N, C-alpha and C positions, 0 to 999 in steps of 0.2 A: 299229673293231671286225670281228672275224673273221667268215667267212660262217657259220661253224657258231653263233657266239653271236648272229648277225644272225637265224639262223633259229629258233634259241630263243627269241629276244625277239618274233619274229611270233607262234609260238605260243602265246607268253603274252598277247600282245594280243588274238588271235582269241577266248579265253577270259576276257579281262580282267575282266567282271563278277564271275564266279565266284571269281577269284584276289582281288578287291577286297573280295569278301563275306566269303572267308576272313581277309584281314588285318584287317578290322574286327571280325570275332570274337577274332582274337588281340588286338588293342588292349583290346578289350573285356575280355577275359580279365584282361590285366594291370593296368586301371585299376580293375577291380572287386576284386580284391585289394588294389591300393593303397587305393580307398575302404573295404573292410572292416578294413584294420589301422588307417586313418586314424580311423575311428570309434571302434577299440577304445581307442586313446590319446587322443583329442580331450580337449578341456576342457568346460567345462560349455555345450557348443552346445544350443541350444533344441531342444526334441524335440516332437514333436505326439503327442497321446495315440491317434491313429487310426493312427498307424502300426503295421502289424502283419506285414509283408511280411518276406522274406529281409534280412538286415542289410545285405548288399552293395548292395542297390537301395532299400533305405530311407537309404542314406548320401546318396544322391543327392537327396533331397527337402528341398531349401533355397530358400532366396529366394521368388521368385514362386509357387515351387511350392505353397504355400499358398493363394494367390488362385484358381489352377485347380482345386485341390480344392474350396474352398467353392463353385465355380460348379458344378462336376460335380455336386456332393451337394444344395446347397441353391439354386442358381439364381442370376440376377442380381440385385444390389442398388445403390441409388445415391441417396447423401445429398450435396446441393450443398455444395461448399466442403470435403469430406471424401475422403480415398481412397477409392475404391470400386471394387467389381470390372468396372465397365462399362468400364473402362480396358483391359480384356483381351476382344480379339476371339474370337467362339464357337466356330469350327471344330475347334479342339483340346479344349476342355472337353465339348463334345458329343460328340465321339469318345470321350473318356475316361468320359464318364457311360454310353454305351452299352457299353462294355467293362466298366466298374465293375457295371454290373447284373448282367452274365453271371457277375461273380466275386462274386456275393452282396454287393455294397456296398462292396467293398475297392478304394475310388476311388485312393487312394495307390499302390498295386500297379499297378492298372489305366495310370495316368499313366505310371509306367517302363516298362511292357511297350509301351506305345503308342509311346513314344519310341524304345525298341529296335526296333521291327518296322519303324518308319518310317525309321529311320536305315540300316538294312539295305537297304531299297529305294532310299535317297538314293544309297549307295554304289555299288550296281549301276547304277541309271539314269545316275550321273554316268560311270562308266566305260564305258557303253556310248555316251555322248554324246562324251567325248573321244577313244576309241580311233581314230574314224574322221576326227578333225580336226587331229592332230598326230602327230609321229614317234612310234613305239613306245614309245622310251626316255622321251620327254618324258610320253606318255600314262600310264606306271607313275609316273613322278615327279609326275604331277599329282594322282593318286588319293592317293597318299602324303602330299600338301601338304594335302589335305581331310583325312586322318586325323589329321594331326599338328599341324594349325593349333592354337595354344593355346585357343582359344575353341570348339574342336570338342568340348569335354568336355560341352557339352550336347546331344551326339547320343549320349550313352553310359549314359543313365537316368534324365537329370534329368526332372522334370515341367512341363518347358517347351515352347512351341510350335514352336522352331524346326525339329524333326526334319519335322513334320507339314506344316509350311509347305515345307520344301525339298522334300519328296516332291511335294505337289501342284504345285511350282512346275515341278520338271524333268518330272514327267508331263505338264504341259500342252504343255511344248515338245517331248516326244517325239512327241506325238499330232500336233502341228501338222507335225513333220517328215515325217509319214508321211501327212500331208493328210487327217485325220481332224478336220475342222474344229469341228464340234458338241461331241464328247468333249474337244477340247481346249479350248473354251469353258468346258465343264462343269468339266474339271479347273482353268482359270483361276478359275471363280466359287469354288471350294473355298479357292483361295489368297488371293484378295481379303476372304475371310470369316475367314481365319487371323491376318493381321497388317496394320498400317497402310501397309506397304510392299508390299501386295497389287496396289496398283495399279500397280506397276512391272510385273509379269506382264501386265496388259492391254495396257499399251504397247508391252512387248516381243513381245508375239504379234501384234499389228496391224503393227509395223514390219516383223518377221521375215516376215509372210505377204506383205506387199508386196515384200520382198526376194527370196521363192522365185519369185514372180511373174517378178521382175526376172531372175532367175538362170536360169530354165526359157526366158526369151524370148533370153536370150543363147545358151543352148546350142543353141536350135534354129538360131540365125541363125550358129552355129559360130564365135563371136567369141572363145570361151577364157577368158572372164573368171573361171571357176569352177574352185576345186580342192577336195579332200577336206577340208581344214582349215576350209573355211566352210560344207560342204555336207551336206546330209541324206543320207538312205538313196536318194532318187530323183535326186540331183543328180549333174552330170558330174564326173569326176574322171581324172586322168592315170595313175591306179594303182590295186592292189587296194583295195577299200575300207577294209581293215585297215592298209593301208600308205601314208597320204597321203604327198605330196612334203614335204620339209623345209620349202619358203619357199611362200607362196600367191602366186597371182599377183594381179594388180590387183583390188582390191576394186569391187564394182558401186558406180558411182558415185553421188552423190546426186541428179544429173539423171536418171539410169537408175531410182533408186528411185522418184523422184516421176513419173516416165512410166508406172510400172508401175501407179499408183494406177487409174487408169482401168479397167484389166482386171481390178479385183476384182470378184467377183461375189457373189450373194446367199448363196453358201456360205460365203464368206468372212466375211461379217457375222456368221455363228454365233459369231464369236471375241468380238464384242462381249458376248455372255452372261457374260463373265469377268468383268465390272464388276458383275453380279447378288449377288455375295455381299457387297460393300460395301454395295450399294444395300438389299437386304434388311436388314442389321444397322442401317443407318440409318433404315430405316423402324420397324423393333422400336423402336429409342431412342426415336423422335419419338413413336410410340403409347404406349409405357409410361412414358417420362420427361419426355416434352414437350421433348427436347433431341436432335435427329437426330446431332449431333456432339459428344454428351456424352462420348464417348471421348476426344476431344479436349480439352472444356472440364475435365475430371477431372485432366488433367495439372497443372494449376496449381495443386491443392490441397496444403496445407503437408504438407511430407514428401517431396513428389515435386517441387513447384517448378519444372515444365518449362512456364511459360509463355510464350506466343508474343511475339516481339519481338525489337528489336534487341539488347538485352542478351542475349538466347538465341542470336541467330543469329550474333553475333560472339563469343561464348565468354567474356561476361564473368567468370561464376563460374569459368571453368577459369583463366583468366588471374590471377585473384584468388588462386587456390590456389596456384600457381607463386609469384605476387610474394610471399605472404605466408608463402611456406614450409611449408605444411600437408602435409608429406610423407607423412602417412598416407594420404590421399586422393590425392596426387602420384602415389603408387605405384601405384595402381589406374588412373589417367586418362590417365596418360602413355603407357603401351603400348597403350591403344585409341586414343589420338589417332596414335600411330604406325602402327597398323595400316591407320586411315582414309587416312593419307597414303600408304602403300604401295599402297592399292587404288586411291585417285585416279592415281597415278602409272602403275599398269597398264591403266587405262582404253584407252589409246591400242593398247596390244598386243591388247586384247580386240576392238577395232573391226578393225585389221589381220589377224587370224588368224581370228576368228570373225564377221564382219560387222556391219551396221548394227542388226538386231534384237535380239543379244545384248548390243551395246554400250548400244543404248538402254535393256533392261532393267537394265544394271549402274550405268549414270549415274542413273536415278531411284532404285534401292534404295537406293545409296550417299546419294544427295541428302537425301532424307527423315531418315534419322537424325543423318547430320551438320548439317543445317540444324535439326532440330529438339530436338537434345540441347544444353542448357546448358554442358555439360562434358566430353562424350564418354563419360558413363556408359552402358552398354547397347551402344554402337556395335561394339565388338569382336565380339559375337555377331551383331550386323546385317551386318558385312562376310561373316560365314560364308554368307549369303542370297546374296550375290553372286558365285554359284557360277563364272562365266565367269572371275572373278578367280584363283581357285585354279590352273586352267587355264593362265591368262597367265603366273602365277608361274612356273610348271614350264617355258614356253617362253622365259622369260627363264635360268632356272637350268640350261638344257640347250643354250643358244645354241652355235653351232659356235666362238665365240670364248672359251667359259667353260671353264675347266680342270674334269676329271670330277669331281674332287674336292669342287667346289662344292656340288653337290646332297645328296650325303649328309651334309655338314656341317652345310648349313643344316637339311635335315631332323633330325639330331640335335638342334639347338638348340631347333628347333620342339616336338619330342618332350619335350625336358627342361620346356620352358614349359607344355606341355600338363599334364604331371604336377603341376607347382608351381601352376598355376591349379586343377586339381582338388583338391589337399589343400586350399588356401585355401578353394575353394566349399564344401567337406564340412565344414569348419571354422567356417563360417557366414559367411564373408567375402564381402561383395557384390562380388564379382569382375568382372562385368558386367551 
């Protein structure tokens, strides 16, 4: 890379959150046109009578969007042994309800708008997070991976909770990096009230807090364990904050991480508030429906059939789908299984480049859907929640031994997959 191109890339990375927002709006425009044209030519896709927003936004109102609409407009209900709305955590529908009231009761449009606003915040926070941790080119590729990941179509207007959950998660970690422990705990509580994998946020915040203490101690002692790729705004780096070294030095050891625990103070305990969202949700379910874990119980209802046990853990239905050649289902399930496999293989890179806290978050956020689903259905979009994996993928794609054409080719393939997944979803296919 020439010095002039190097300087231009540095300038881009300094303003990467704004560039990321622009890229998000560009992809949003492209997918909105695709959504509108697909809706005009689609077959008899079931339509909801309450949809009265713009057609490019209504096109994304598919699948579980109807559940969130019913919660936002009518509240929760639970009939034991049947699919019920209490399977869906409350943070997103509560937000949709608030916006819907402001829009005069148009909750479907509110769901799409909430997703878009939250997604815009997600790409900006992710860009800000990644630009201080990897090389400039890698940071740009990481943002592109997030935008082009095939299951990222849930960020472009669908009435799903993925964008709001990611926003609260990234916000919690961003606040923690700036040592705003109480605010990080509150943001974490929103995350744990948003999705079942929210518990991963609580785990990641606590581990990252201990890691920050270990990093600060190492910096004061001058041992030089830290670099920009793992550190936040106040950490010790060997170069400008927008241009971290290509390779990180030694990761804080597990022993150093454990030794940092006695140095945690009451201000760090505020991070435990991140579990309040889940606790409050369980209290509500217990008081109203006499089952604090009804959100898990209902997963075994006919139609969902996501009961716990070895048959689910070891993917008996998934294996049966492949063995019996049910290809209509396999074409939806195999890509999600491959996405999970790729994410698991990237966990080591997450740990090496971003540290223990983000590795802990990634492991837990991947383990819950991988173990809890019988056939990987839904896990494609749950990989999206493991945001450090997106950055780790960029690290692999832009490594020194990788040809420079590899990243553009992979991004092109991902974008094609994004378009295909979006068209299928708008046609009423349960993509994830």
